C-alpha positions in Angstrom: 6.9 -32.2 29.3 3.3 -31.1 29.0 2.1 -30.3 25.5 -0.1 -27.2 25.0 -3.0 -27.6 22.6 -3.4 -24.6 20.3 -7.0 -23.5 19.6 -8.1 -23.5 16.0 -8.6 -20.0 14.6 -12.1 -18.7 14.1 -13.5 -16.0 11.9 -12.8 -13.5 14.7 -9.1 -14.0 14.2 -9.2 -12.6 10.6 -9.4 -9.2 9.1 -12.6 -8.5 7.1 -10.6 -6.5 4.6 -8.4 -9.5 3.9 -10.8 -12.3 4.3 -10.5 -16.0 5.3 -8.4 -18.4 3.2 -10.3 -21.2 1.6 -9.8 -24.7 3.1 -8.2 -25.9 -0.1 -5.9 -22.9 -0.3 -5.4 -20.6 -3.2 -7.0 -21.6 -6.5 -5.2 -21.7 -9.8 -6.0 -19.6 -12.9 -8.0 -22.4 -14.5 -10.4 -22.7 -11.6 -10.7 -18.9 -11.3 -11.6 -18.7 -15.0 -14.3 -21.4 -14.5 -15.8 -19.5 -11.6 -15.7 -15.9 -12.8 -14.9 -16.0 -16.5 -11.8 -15.3 -18.6 -11.4 -11.6 -17.6 -10.6 -12.4 -13.9 -7.0 -12.7 -12.8 -6.0 -15.4 -10.4 -5.0 -13.0 -7.5 -8.1 -10.9 -7.8 -10.4 -14.0 -7.9 -8.8 -15.5 -4.8 -9.2 -12.1 -3.1 -12.9 -12.0 -3.8 -13.3 -15.6 -2.6 -11.5 -14.8 0.7 -13.8 -11.8 1.4 -17.0 -13.8 0.7 -15.7 -16.7 2.8 -15.3 -14.3 5.7 -18.8 -12.9 5.2 -20.4 -16.3 5.1 -18.6 -17.7 8.2 -19.0 -14.5 10.3 -22.7 -14.1 9.5 -22.2 -10.6 8.1 -23.6 -11.9 4.8 -27.1 -11.4 6.3 -26.3 -7.7 6.9 -23.9 -6.7 4.1 -24.8 -9.2 1.4 -22.8 -9.0 -1.8 -22.3 -5.3 -1.9 -18.8 -3.7 -1.9 -17.6 -0.1 -2.1 -17.2 1.3 -5.6 -13.5 1.9 -5.1 -12.9 -1.8 -4.4 -13.7 -2.7 -8.0 -15.7 -5.8 -6.9 -19.2 -5.9 -8.5 -22.2 -7.7 -7.1 -22.0 -10.2 -9.9 -18.4 -11.2 -8.9 -19.4 -11.6 -5.3 -22.5 -13.7 -6.2 -20.3 -16.1 -8.3 -17.8 -16.3 -5.4 -20.5 -17.0 -2.9 -22.0 -19.8 -5.1 -18.6 -21.5 -5.3 -18.0 -21.2 -1.5 -21.4 -22.7 -0.7 -20.5 -25.8 -2.7 -17.5 -26.3 -0.4 -19.6 -26.6 2.8 -23.3 -27.0 1.9 -24.2 -28.0 5.5 -23.1 -24.7 7.0 -26.1 -22.9 8.7 -26.0 -19.3 7.4 -29.1 -18.3 9.3 -27.6 -19.2 12.6 -24.3 -17.4 11.8 -26.4 -14.4 10.8 -28.2 -14.4 14.1 -24.9 -14.5 16.0 -23.6 -11.6 13.8 -26.8 -9.6 14.5 -26.5 -10.2 18.3 -22.8 -9.1 18.3 -23.8 -5.9 16.4 -26.5 -5.2 19.0 -24.0 -5.6 21.8 -21.6 -3.2 20.1 -24.3 -0.6 19.9 -25.2 -1.1 23.5 -21.5 -0.7 24.5 -21.3 2.4 22.4 -24.2 4.0 24.2 -22.9 2.9 27.6 -19.5 4.4 26.8 -21.1 7.7 25.7 -23.2 7.8 28.9 -20.0 7.3 30.9 -18.4 10.2 29.1 -21.4 12.5 29.8 -21.5 11.4 33.5 -25.0 9.8 33.2 -23.7 6.4 33.9 -20.8 5.2 36.0 -19.2 1.7 35.7 -18.2 0.0 38.9 -14.9 -1.7 39.3 -16.6 -5.0 40.1 -17.6 -7.4 37.4 -21.0 -6.8 35.9 -23.8 -8.5 37.8 -25.5 -11.4 36.3 -28.9 -10.8 34.7 -31.7 -11.4 37.1 -33.2 -14.8 36.7 -36.9 -15.1 35.9 -38.7 -15.9 39.1 -41.6 -18.3 39.4 -44.0 -15.5 40.2 -43.1 -13.4 37.1 -45.8 -11.5 35.4 -44.7 -12.6 31.9 -47.2 -15.4 31.1 -45.2 -16.3 28.0 -42.0 -17.2 29.7 -38.5 -16.6 28.2 -38.4 -16.1 24.5 -36.3 -18.1 22.0 -34.4 -14.9 21.1 -33.5 -14.3 24.8 -32.3 -17.9 25.1 -30.1 -17.5 22.0 -28.7 -14.2 23.2 -27.8 -15.7 26.6 -26.2 -18.7 25.0 -24.2 -16.6 22.6 -23.1 -14.3 25.4 -22.0 -17.2 27.5 -20.1 -18.7 24.6 -18.4 -15.4 23.8 -17.4 -14.9 27.5 -16.0 -18.4 27.6 -14.0 -17.7 24.4 -12.7 -14.5 25.8 -11.8 -16.2 29.1 -9.8 -18.9 27.3 -8.0 -16.3 25.1 -7.2 -14.2 28.1 -5.8 -17.2 30.0 -3.7 -18.2 27.0 -2.3 -14.7 26.8 -1.5 -14.7 30.5 0.2 -18.0 30.2 2.3 -16.8 27.2 3.2 -13.6 29.1 4.2 -15.6 32.2 6.4 -17.9 30.1 8.0 -14.9 28.4 8.7 -13.2 31.7 10.1 -16.4 33.1 12.4 -16.7 30.2 13.5 -13.1 30.6 14.2 -13.8 34.3 16.3 -16.8 33.6 18.3 -14.9 30.9 18.8 -12.0 33.3 19.9 -14.2 36.1 22.4 -15.9 33.8 23.8 -12.6 32.6 23.7 -10.6 35.9 22.6 -12.6 39.0 22.2 -9.4 41.1 19.3 -8.2 38.9 15.9 -9.5 39.9 12.6 -9.1 38.4 9.8 -7.5 40.3 6.1 -8.5 40.0 3.0 -6.8 41.3 -0.6 -7.4 40.7 -1.8 -5.8 37.5 1.8 -4.7 36.5 4.7 -6.2 34.5 8.2 -5.2 35.5 11.1 -5.5 33.1 14.1 -7.4 34.5 16.4 -4.9 32.8 15.0 -1.6 34.2 12.5 -0.2 36.7 9.7 0.6 34.1 6.3 -0.9 35.0 3.7 -1.4 32.3 0.1 -1.5 33.5 -2.1 -4.0 31.9 -5.2 -2.7 30.1 -8.5 -3.2 32.0 -11.0 -2.5 29.3 -11.3 -3.1 25.6 -12.7 -0.6 23.0 -13.7 -0.7 19.3 -13.5 2.2 16.9 -16.6 3.7 15.4 -16.4 4.2 11.6 -16.4 7.8 10.6 -18.9 8.5 7.8 -18.0 11.0 5.1 -19.9 14.3 5.0 -22.6 14.7 2.2 -20.5 17.3 0.2 -17.5 15.0 0.3 -19.7 12.0 -0.9 -20.9 14.2 -3.8 -17.3 14.8 -5.1 -16.5 11.2 -4.4 -19.3 10.1 -6.7 -18.3 12.6 -9.3 -14.7 11.4 -9.2 -15.8 7.8 -9.9 -14.9 7.0 -13.5 -16.5 3.5 -13.7 -20.0 4.0 -12.2 -21.4 0.4 -12.4 -18.2 -1.4 -11.2 -18.1 -3.2 -14.5 -14.9 -3.5 -16.4 -15.2 -1.5 -19.7 -15.2 -3.5 -22.8 -12.0 -2.0 -24.4 -9.5 -3.6 -26.7 -5.8 -3.9 -25.7 -5.0 -1.3 -28.4 -7.6 1.1 -27.1 -6.0 0.8 -23.6 -2.4 1.0 -24.6 -2.4 3.0 -27.9 -3.1 6.6 -26.6 -0.7 6.2 -23.8 2.0 5.0 -26.3 1.5 8.2 -28.3 2.0 10.2 -25.1 5.1 8.2 -24.4 6.6 8.9 -27.8 5.8 12.6 -27.5 7.5 12.8 -24.1 10.6 10.9 -25.4 10.8 13.3 -28.4 10.5 16.3 -26.1 13.2 14.9 -23.8 15.5 14.4 -26.7 14.9 18.0 -27.9 15.5 19.2 -24.3 18.8 17.4 -24.1 20.0 18.7 -27.4 18.8 22.3 -27.3 18.8 23.4 -23.7 21.3 26.2 -22.8 21.7 27.2 -19.1 20.6 30.8 -18.4 23.2 33.3 -17.2 23.5 33.9 -13.5 21.8 37.3 -13.8 18.7 35.7 -15.4 18.2 33.0 -12.7 15.4 33.4 -10.2 17.7 32.3 -7.3 21.2 33.1 -8.5 22.8 32.2 -5.1 21.3 28.7 -5.1 23.3 26.0 -6.9 21.5 24.8 -10.0 21.2 21.2 -8.8 19.4 22.3 -5.6 17.1 24.6 -7.5 16.1 21.9 -9.9 15.6 19.2 -7.3 13.7 21.7 -5.1 11.3 22.5 -7.9 10.7 18.8 -8.5 10.0 18.2 -4.8 7.7 21.3 -4.7 5.7 19.9 -7.7 5.3 16.5 -6.0 4.3 18.1 -2.7 1.7 20.3 -4.5 0.1 17.2 -6.1 0.2 15.5 -2.7 -1.8 18.4 -1.3 -4.2 18.4 -4.2 -5.2 14.8 -3.4 -6.7 16.2 -0.2 -9.1 18.6 -2.0 -12.3 16.8 -2.9 -13.3 19.1 -5.8 -10.1 18.1 -7.6 -10.5 14.3 -7.2 -12.0 13.7 -10.6 -9.2 15.6 -12.3 -6.6 13.8 -10.2 -8.0 10.4 -11.1 -7.7 11.2 -14.8 -4.4 13.0 -14.8 -2.2 11.7 -12.0 -2.7 8.0 -12.0 -3.0 5.1 -14.5 -5.6 2.4 -14.1 -5.5 -0.7 -16.3 -9.3 -1.0 -16.5 -9.8 2.5 -18.0 -6.5 4.4 -18.6 -6.2 8.0 -19.5 -3.3 8.8 -21.7 -2.2 12.0 -19.9 -1.8 9.9 -16.7 1.3 8.3 -18.3 3.1 11.6 -17.7 1.3 12.9 -14.6 1.5 9.7 -12.5 5.2 10.2 -11.8 4.4 13.3 -9.8 1.6 11.8 -7.7 1.7 10.5 -4.1 -1.2 9.9 -1.8 0.7 9.2 1.4 3.4 11.3 2.9 5.6 8.3 3.6 5.6 7.4 -0.1 6.5 11.0 -1.1 9.2 11.2 1.6 11.0 8.0 0.7 11.1 8.8 -3.0 12.4 12.4 -2.4 15.1 11.1 0.0 16.3 8.7 -2.7 16.1 11.3 -5.5 18.2 14.0 -3.9 21.7 12.4 -3.5 21.6 10.6 -6.9 19.9 13.4 -8.7 22.5 15.8 -7.4 25.2 13.6 -8.8 23.6 13.3 -12.2 22.7 17.0 -12.4 26.3 18.1 -11.7 27.7 15.7 -14.2 25.3 16.3 -17.2 23.6 19.6 -16.5 20.0 20.6 -16.0 18.7 19.9 -19.5 20.0 16.3 -19.7 19.0 15.7 -16.1 15.4 16.7 -16.7 15.3 14.7 -19.9 16.5 11.6 -18.1 14.1 12.1 -15.2 11.0 12.6 -17.3 11.8 9.9 -19.8 12.5 7.2 -17.1 9.3 8.2 -15.2 7.1 8.0 -18.3 8.7 4.7 -19.6 8.2 3.2 -16.1 4.6 4.2 -15.9 3.8 2.9 -19.3 5.6 -0.3 -18.6 3.5 -0.8 -15.5 0.3 -0.1 -17.5 1.3 -2.5 -20.3 2.0 -5.3 -17.8 -1.3 -4.9 -16.0 -3.3 -4.7 -19.2 -1.6 -7.8 -20.8 -2.0 -9.7 -17.5 -5.6 -8.5 -17.2 -5.1 -7.1 -13.7 -7.9 -4.6 -14.1 -8.0 -3.5 -10.5 -4.3 -2.5 -10.4 -3.4 1.2 -10.7 0.0 2.9 -10.5 1.3 6.3 -9.5 4.4 7.8 -7.8 7.8 9.0 -8.8 9.6 5.7 -8.0 9.9 5.0 -11.7 11.7 8.3 -12.4 13.8 8.1 -9.2 15.1 4.6 -9.9 15.9 5.5 -13.5 17.8 8.6 -12.3 19.7 6.5 -9.8 20.7 4.0 -12.6 21.8 6.8 -15.0 23.8 8.5 -12.3 25.6 5.2 -11.4 26.4 4.5 -15.1 27.7 8.0 -15.7 30.2 7.3 -12.9 30.6 3.6 -13.6 34.3 3.6 -13.0 34.5 6.4 -10.4 33.6 6.6 -6.8 30.2 7.7 -5.8 29.8 11.1 -4.1 26.7 11.6 -1.9 25.8 15.2 -0.9 29.5 16.2 -1.4 31.0 13.3 0.5 32.9 10.7 -1.6 32.4 7.0 -0.7 35.7 5.3 -1.2 36.2 2.0 -3.0 32.6 1.9 -4.3 32.1 2.7 -7.9 28.9 3.6 -9.6 28.8 0.3 -11.4 28.8 -1.5 -8.0 26.0 0.6 -6.7 24.0 0.0 -9.9 24.5 -3.8 -9.4 23.2 -3.5 -5.8 20.1 -1.5 -6.9 19.3 -3.8 -9.8 19.8 -7.0 -7.8 17.6 -5.6 -4.9 14.8 -4.7 -7.3 14.9 -8.0 -9.2 15.0 -10.0 -5.9 11.9 -8.1 -4.6 10.1 -8.6 -7.9 10.9 -12.3 -7.9 9.8 -12.8 -4.3 6.8 -10.5 -4.8 5.7 -10.4 -1.2 4.6 -6.8 -1.1 1.8 -6.7 -3.6 1.4 -2.9 -3.2 4.8 -2.3 -4.9 4.8 -1.6 -8.6 7.5 -4.0 -9.6 6.9 -3.8 -13.4 7.1 0.0 -13.2 10.3 -0.1 -11.1 12.0 -2.5 -13.5 10.9 -0.5 -16.6 12.2 2.7 -15.0 15.5 1.0 -14.2 15.9 -0.3 -17.7 15.2 3.2 -19.1 17.8 4.7 -16.7 20.4 2.2 -17.8 19.7 3.1 -21.5 19.9 6.8 -20.7 23.2 6.3 -18.8 24.7 4.5 -21.8 23.4 7.2 -24.1 25.0 10.0 -22.0 28.3 8.1 -21.8 28.3 7.6 -25.6 27.4 11.2 -26.3 30.1 12.5 -23.9 32.7 10.2 -25.4 31.8 11.3 -29.0 32.0 14.9 -28.0 35.4 14.5 -26.3 36.7 12.6 -29.4 35.6 15.4 -31.7 37.3 18.0 -29.6 40.6 16.0 -29.6 40.6 15.3 -33.3 40.2 18.9 -34.5 42.1 21.9 -33.5 40.3 25.3 -33.8 42.2 26.1 -37.0 41.5 22.7 -38.5 37.9 23.0 -37.6 37.6 26.4 -39.4 39.3 24.9 -42.5 37.0 21.9 -42.5 33.9 24.2 -42.3 35.2 26.3 -45.1 
């Protein structure tokens, strides 16, 4: 059986936003500290090294250098230290040659861009045949200097690229042919009367009559540059101007937010103890159930903040109020971050999870206690995420979203109905108690945090919100049990006598 040889990956097979892994793999914290200093976390240091490794191998170092966007949090000093370490791994690598190859590829991209634009305007029309070869220099040419070294390098690079593309295309065709052959064999085994059809330039599925035409041309996306007025507000919204981590103590980063946390918890306790539902005549929407009105208001607030993130003049206020960054946290963000979403998918998932469990908790404990639990869990979860990132020195991490409040609400709702069946949107789920659902939720979150594959998920915030929800659920159960016991022990007459 012939063995296929797999080509080694080149820098073209990697994403410039992710970088190229080092030959030795991920470095440990001790090595990262030796390269960057004690303030750099292991994950952040390896990320910077991967990015600079890509720039060096691809040749883009000659064009981009060690500059990074402000929002990336990577300073030129970090990039320079990373580049110095990478150069020690392969001192013989020719950066000038790689830079020439990169410059040539960028020139070809610009040429293709203008050719595509000319085709759209009707100035130029591409033929179906392959592009003709460049005319060879004749012996009687008028150029007395002959072919330049740059022309020779360009032709050599072009030939190498064409050969690489040809090999990749052949490998893709071979893989596709093997896949189609496997599908044919499987289809014949299952239903011998079904046959696969093949035509030049098309792929037929053996299970239906749908033909997929193979693409004939490739394209690349031109980056869209922000408008000047948007750039102005973007610069105004930047809190850290020089991409340097502010020299703040742990107390300075966590202390003000802790005061906000205590104030919110005190307010939630007062809301739980003193809130009295208004009469039906005083409600804004008397025909709407209270649970729907409350959840609808929370959803509307989250949607309004989501829209506000799309308004550039509000960006500076949003950065201060509706997110928490470990490098330079603002205390008010501990409360506002739980209402903030920058993607519709993030907002949609959180609201879908909130409505069924929030409805259960609202109907069981009332509006005042529900809002107290929601706000307390969200604030505790956000502060837990901030504390974890500050203590772990993950200065580039920032957190926002209502996930902390939602998962806390889910935990409290399950504990309130620990021994009863769970009802979702009016439909009771048989043989599944609230304690069972809580165990599933907690196990799922702990497993995700332990595996830690999705680095974009705020696991410390989720677990902190979950713990706050469990505590709130126990508090509500204890308070309800104490109230019921008081009502059973005293009759109205006995209560009047005891008060007199």
